[in-house]
matplotlib code that plots the C-alpha trace (Angstrom):
import matplotlib.pyplot as plt

x = [-0.1, 1.1, 2.0, 1.5, -0.8, -0.5, -2.1, -2.6, -5.0, -5.1, -7.4, -7.8, -9.5, -9.5, -6.0, -4.9, -4.0, -2.9, -0.8, 0.3, 1.7, 2.9, 3.5, 2.9, 3.6, 0.8, 2.1, 3.2, 2.9, 3.5, 3.8, 2.8, 4.6, 4.4, 3.3, -0.1, -2.0, 0.9, -2.0, -1.9, -5.4, -6.9, -4.5, -6.4, -9.6, -9.3, -8.4, -11.3, -13.5, -14.5, -13.1, -15.7, -13.5, -10.6, -9.8, -7.2, -6.3, -6.3, -5.2, -5.2, -2.9, -4.3, -7.8, -9.0, -10.9, -10.9, -10.0, -11.4, -14.4, -15.1, -15.0, -16.0, -18.5, -17.4, -19.4, -18.1, -14.2, -13.0, -11.3, -10.9, -11.0, -9.5, -10.0, -8.3, -11.4, -12.8, -16.0, -17.8, -21.7, -22.8, -26.3, -23.7, -21.7, -17.9, -19.1, -21.6, -19.6, -17.1, -19.5, -21.3, -17.9, -18.2, -21.9, -20.3, -17.4, -17.4, -14.8, -13.4, -9.7, -9.7, -12.0, -14.0, -12.2, -8.5, -8.8, -10.4, -7.2, -4.8, -6.2, -6.8, -10.7, -11.6, -12.5, -14.2, -16.8, -19.6, -18.8, -20.8, -18.3, -18.7, -16.9, -14.0, -10.3, -9.1, -6.9, -9.4, -12.1, -9.3, -8.5, -12.2, -12.3, -9.2, -11.2, -14.2, -12.2, -10.4, -13.9, -14.7, -11.7, -10.0, -7.9, -6.6, -6.7, -5.9, -5.2, -5.6, -3.3, -5.1, -3.2, -2.3, -5.3, -4.4, -2.0, 1.2, 0.1, -2.9, -0.3, 2.4, -0.9, -1.9, 1.7, 2.2, -1.1, -0.1, 3.1, 1.3, -1.1, 1.7, 3.7, 0.2, -1.5, -0.6, -3.6, -1.3, -1.8, -1.5, -0.7, -0.6, 1.2, 3.5, 5.4, 8.6, 8.8, 5.8, 6.7, 10.2, 8.3, 5.9, 6.5, 8.3, 7.9, 7.7, 5.8, 7.1, 4.4, 4.5, 2.2, 0.2, 3.4, 5.1, 8.9, 10.3, 9.1, 10.8, 12.2, 12.1, 15.7, 16.9, 14.2, 15.6, 19.4, 18.3, 17.7, 16.9, 13.2, 12.9, 10.7, 13.1, 16.3, 17.4, 17.7, 15.5, 17.8, 19.2, 18.9, 17.2, 19.0, 17.9, 19.7, 19.2, 19.8, 22.7, 22.6, 21.8, 23.8, 21.8, 24.5, 24.6, 20.9, 22.3, 21.7, 24.2, 23.0, 24.5, 24.0, 26.0, 29.1, 28.9, 27.9, 26.9, 25.6, 21.7, 20.1, 17.4, 16.3, 15.2, 14.6, 17.8, 17.3, 14.7, 14.6, 15.1, 14.9, 17.4, 17.2, 20.3, 20.1, 23.0, 23.5, 24.4, 27.3, 30.6, 33.4, 37.2, 40.3, 41.8, 40.6, 39.6, 40.6, 38.7, 35.4, 32.0, 30.9, 30.3, 29.6, 32.8, 32.4, 34.5, 32.9, 33.6, 32.3, 30.0, 29.1, 29.2, 27.0, 26.2, 23.6, 23.7, 26.0, 28.2, 27.6, 27.7, 26.1, 28.5, 26.8, 28.6, 28.4, 28.4, 28.9, 25.9, 23.9, 23.7, 24.1, 24.1, 26.8, 26.3, 29.8, 30.8, 32.4, 35.6, 35.9, 35.5, 38.5, 40.5, 40.0, 40.2, 37.1, 36.8, 34.5, 35.7, 37.8, 38.0, 36.8, 35.5, 31.7, 31.1, 27.5, 26.4, 22.5, 20.4, 16.5, 15.4, 12.1, 11.1, 11.0, 7.9, 7.3, 5.1, 2.8, 1.5]
y = [-0.1, 3.7, 5.7, 8.9, 11.2, 11.8, 15.2, 16.4, 19.4, 22.3, 25.1, 28.2, 31.6, 34.8, 36.2, 33.2, 29.5, 26.2, 23.5, 20.9, 17.7, 16.3, 13.4, 14.0, 11.6, 10.0, 10.7, 13.9, 17.4, 18.8, 22.5, 24.3, 27.5, 30.9, 34.6, 35.5, 34.7, 31.6, 29.1, 27.4, 28.1, 27.2, 23.6, 22.7, 23.3, 21.4, 18.5, 19.1, 18.9, 22.6, 23.9, 22.6, 24.0, 22.0, 19.2, 16.4, 13.1, 12.6, 9.4, 8.9, 5.8, 3.8, 4.8, 7.0, 10.2, 11.9, 11.1, 11.6, 9.1, 10.3, 12.9, 12.0, 14.7, 17.0, 15.5, 11.9, 13.0, 12.1, 15.2, 17.4, 21.1, 23.8, 27.1, 30.2, 31.4, 28.4, 28.7, 27.5, 27.4, 30.0, 28.1, 25.0, 25.3, 23.8, 20.2, 20.6, 21.9, 18.9, 16.5, 18.0, 16.6, 13.1, 12.6, 13.1, 10.8, 7.4, 5.9, 6.1, 6.8, 10.0, 9.6, 12.4, 12.4, 11.9, 15.1, 17.2, 15.9, 16.5, 19.9, 21.2, 21.3, 19.7, 23.0, 24.6, 22.3, 23.9, 27.2, 29.4, 29.6, 33.6, 33.5, 32.0, 33.2, 33.5, 30.4, 28.7, 28.5, 27.3, 24.7, 23.6, 23.9, 21.4, 19.1, 19.0, 18.3, 15.4, 13.9, 13.3, 10.7, 12.3, 10.1, 13.7, 16.9, 20.3, 23.4, 26.6, 29.3, 28.2, 30.4, 33.7, 35.7, 35.4, 37.6, 36.6, 35.7, 33.5, 32.1, 31.0, 29.8, 27.1, 26.2, 23.6, 21.9, 21.5, 19.8, 17.6, 16.7, 15.9, 13.7, 11.6, 11.3, 9.5, 11.3, 13.2, 16.8, 19.5, 23.0, 26.5, 29.0, 32.0, 31.7, 30.6, 30.0, 28.0, 25.6, 25.2, 24.2, 22.2, 20.7, 17.3, 18.1, 21.2, 22.3, 25.9, 27.4, 30.4, 31.7, 28.6, 26.2, 23.7, 25.3, 22.9, 20.1, 17.3, 16.8, 20.4, 20.3, 19.7, 22.3, 24.7, 24.7, 25.8, 29.3, 30.4, 31.5, 35.1, 33.8, 31.3, 33.3, 36.7, 37.2, 34.0, 31.6, 29.1, 25.2, 22.6, 19.7, 17.0, 16.2, 14.4, 15.8, 14.5, 16.4, 19.5, 22.0, 23.4, 26.0, 27.7, 27.0, 25.2, 21.5, 19.8, 18.2, 15.5, 14.7, 12.7, 12.3, 16.2, 17.9, 21.9, 23.7, 25.3, 27.6, 25.8, 22.8, 19.7, 15.9, 13.9, 11.6, 13.8, 14.6, 18.2, 20.3, 22.9, 26.0, 27.4, 31.0, 31.2, 34.7, 33.0, 31.1, 32.2, 30.5, 30.6, 28.6, 28.1, 27.2, 31.2, 29.9, 32.2, 33.2, 33.9, 31.7, 28.1, 26.2, 25.9, 22.9, 20.9, 21.2, 20.9, 23.4, 21.7, 24.5, 28.7, 30.4, 34.1, 35.7, 39.4, 42.1, 42.0, 38.4, 34.5, 31.4, 29.0, 25.3, 23.3, 19.5, 18.9, 15.4, 14.1, 17.3, 20.5, 24.3, 27.7, 30.4, 33.8, 35.2, 38.6, 38.1, 39.8, 37.2, 34.5, 35.9, 36.6, 33.1, 31.6, 29.5, 26.6, 23.4, 20.8, 22.1, 21.5, 24.6, 25.2, 26.8, 29.1, 28.7, 31.9, 31.2, 28.4, 28.2, 25.2, 23.2, 19.7, 17.4, 16.6, 12.8, 11.9, 8.5, 7.0]
z = [0.2, -0.8, 2.1, 0.3, -0.6, -4.3, -5.5, -9.3, -9.6, -12.5, -11.9, -14.1, -13.2, -14.9, -12.8, -11.1, -12.3, -10.2, -11.7, -9.0, -8.9, -5.8, -3.6, 0.5, 3.3, 4.5, 8.1, 10.1, 9.3, 5.6, 5.4, 2.7, 2.4, 0.5, 0.3, -0.3, -3.4, -4.1, -4.0, -0.6, 0.0, -3.3, -3.3, -0.1, -1.3, -4.3, -1.9, 0.3, -3.0, -2.4, -5.4, -8.2, -11.2, -10.4, -12.4, -11.7, -9.3, -5.5, -4.4, -0.5, 0.0, -2.6, -2.4, -5.5, -4.2, -7.6, -11.3, -14.9, -14.3, -10.8, -7.8, -4.2, -2.8, -0.2, 2.4, 1.6, 1.8, 5.2, 5.8, 9.0, 7.9, 10.1, 9.0, 9.7, 11.4, 14.0, 12.4, 15.6, 16.1, 18.3, 19.4, 20.7, 23.9, 23.6, 24.3, 21.5, 19.1, 19.5, 19.5, 16.0, 14.7, 16.3, 14.4, 11.2, 11.6, 10.3, 12.4, 16.1, 15.4, 17.7, 21.0, 22.6, 25.3, 23.7, 21.8, 25.0, 27.0, 23.8, 23.9, 26.9, 26.9, 29.7, 31.8, 28.9, 27.9, 29.3, 28.3, 25.3, 22.4, 22.4, 26.2, 24.3, 23.6, 19.7, 21.0, 22.7, 20.3, 17.7, 19.8, 19.9, 16.0, 15.5, 18.3, 16.2, 13.1, 14.7, 16.2, 12.1, 12.8, 9.3, 7.0, 6.5, 8.5, 6.7, 8.3, 6.6, 8.7, 12.0, 14.2, 11.4, 12.8, 16.6, 18.3, 19.8, 23.1, 21.8, 19.0, 21.7, 23.6, 21.2, 19.6, 22.4, 22.0, 18.0, 19.1, 21.3, 18.4, 16.0, 18.9, 19.8, 16.7, 13.2, 11.1, 8.4, 8.4, 5.6, 7.1, 5.4, 6.7, 5.6, 8.9, 9.0, 12.5, 12.5, 9.5, 11.4, 14.2, 13.5, 10.2, 8.9, 4.7, 3.2, 0.1, -1.5, -3.7, -6.0, -8.3, -8.2, -8.7, -6.1, -6.5, -3.9, -2.2, 0.4, 4.1, 5.9, 6.2, 2.7, 1.9, 4.4, 2.8, -0.4, 0.9, -2.6, -1.8, -0.7, 2.1, 3.5, 2.8, 3.5, 7.4, 8.0, 6.4, 8.2, 8.8, 11.8, 13.1, 15.5, 18.5, 22.0, 25.2, 27.5, 30.8, 32.6, 34.1, 36.7, 37.8, 34.6, 33.3, 30.3, 28.8, 26.6, 23.8, 21.0, 17.7, 15.3, 17.7, 18.1, 21.2, 21.8, 24.7, 24.6, 27.2, 29.1, 30.7, 28.7, 30.2, 29.7, 26.6, 24.8, 21.1, 20.5, 17.2, 16.8, 14.4, 13.8, 11.6, 9.1, 10.7, 14.0, 12.3, 12.1, 10.3, 11.5, 10.8, 14.5, 17.2, 18.8, 22.3, 24.9, 23.5, 24.8, 22.2, 23.9, 20.5, 18.4, 16.4, 13.2, 9.8, 6.3, 3.7, 1.4, -1.0, -1.4, -2.9, -3.5, -1.3, -1.8, -3.0, -0.1, 1.6, 0.4, 2.4, 3.0, 3.8, 6.3, 7.1, 11.2, 10.5, 8.7, 9.9, 7.7, 8.8, 6.8, 7.6, 6.2, 5.8, 3.9, 0.5, 2.2, 4.5, 2.4, 0.4, 3.1, 4.7, 1.0, 2.1, -0.3, -0.7, 0.6, 3.2, 7.3, 9.3, 12.5, 12.9, 15.6, 16.6, 18.8, 19.3, 19.2, 19.1, 20.7, 20.4, 21.4, 18.2, 17.0, 16.7, 14.2, 15.0, 17.5]

ax = plt.figure().add_subplot(projection="3d")
ax.plot(x, y, z, "-o")
ax.set_aspect("equal")
plt.show()
C-alpha cells in the first residue's frame, strides 16, 4: 500500500492558475509555505472538494478520491478542515460543538476524551463559544475536526489571525497533537517560525506552482526563495539531550558524535529540534580559544553560493547534519574558503524546540 497522498490538480481563474503535481507523506505534518496569493488555500480547497472548477487526481494511500471518471463529494471526503477562523456554532456550547464533529465521523480513530485531553479543553466544555479567547476557540475547532476521524486534516493558517500571546498559547497543543496522532496534517502557513517548529515535510509554492518539496531540512538548506532566505535563512538539526547543568542553566545536547550547549532545561534523552540561523554562524580556520561563543564545532564546507551584493551563504556539514553560515564576500576571500575544506563553525545562538514525533 502506498504511504503517500498523491495530488494532481489544475485550476484556471481569470487572474490565477494552479498547476500542482506532488506526493505528500501519509504521516506527520506537511507544511505548505508561500506568500499570499501563491495558491496555498486553493490547494487545500481542491483536496477537500470545495473547488468546483478544479480538475485532476487525488489518491489517499491507494484510495482514489478523484480522477477523470469520478469525484467524491465534499461530505464524502474523510477530511477534517480547520480554517483560519474557528467557525464554531454560536448556539452550541463547547461540548456540543465538538460532538457535532463526532456525529459526522465514520470511524473512531480519535475519541472525544482523547481530543479533549490533547487540546486541554476539559475545563471549557460547558462554556458558550462567545466567551472563548481566540486560541481557545481554535482549539475547539481542531477538536471538532479530529472527531470526524479524518484520513487527512487540512489546516489553513489556523493561528494567523491570533495575536502573539494567543499563538504562543496554541502552539504547544499543536506540538502535542503532532506527537500523539498518526493522522497526516497538511498545514498552510506563511510563517517561517511555524513551519520550522511544526513541520516534517515542506512544500514551497509560488504563483500556483510547487517550486520545492521534500524533507524540511533539505528544503531549508536551499534558501533560494525570498521567504526562506534573507534574515530568515537557516537550517534545523535534530539532537538528543545528554545532561543539564543547573548551575549555569545550560543543557548539553548531542548529534552524530558532536555536542553543543543550549540554554534551558530539557529532559535527559529527549529529542530536540534546533533551529540555527545563518546569521548566527561564523567560520574560523583556527580554534579561537577563549571566547563568549560556547559552541565551536568541526565542520566541512559543502558549498558556497552568492547571497547578496556583499555576502555569501556557506553550507557546512556537521557530521551528517548541515547548517548555513552567512559570511561577507571579503571574509570568504580573506580566509580563502573553498568547498571540501575543514573549518570550525562558531554557533552563537540556537533556537530550541522539542522535536515532533509523528505517529503513535
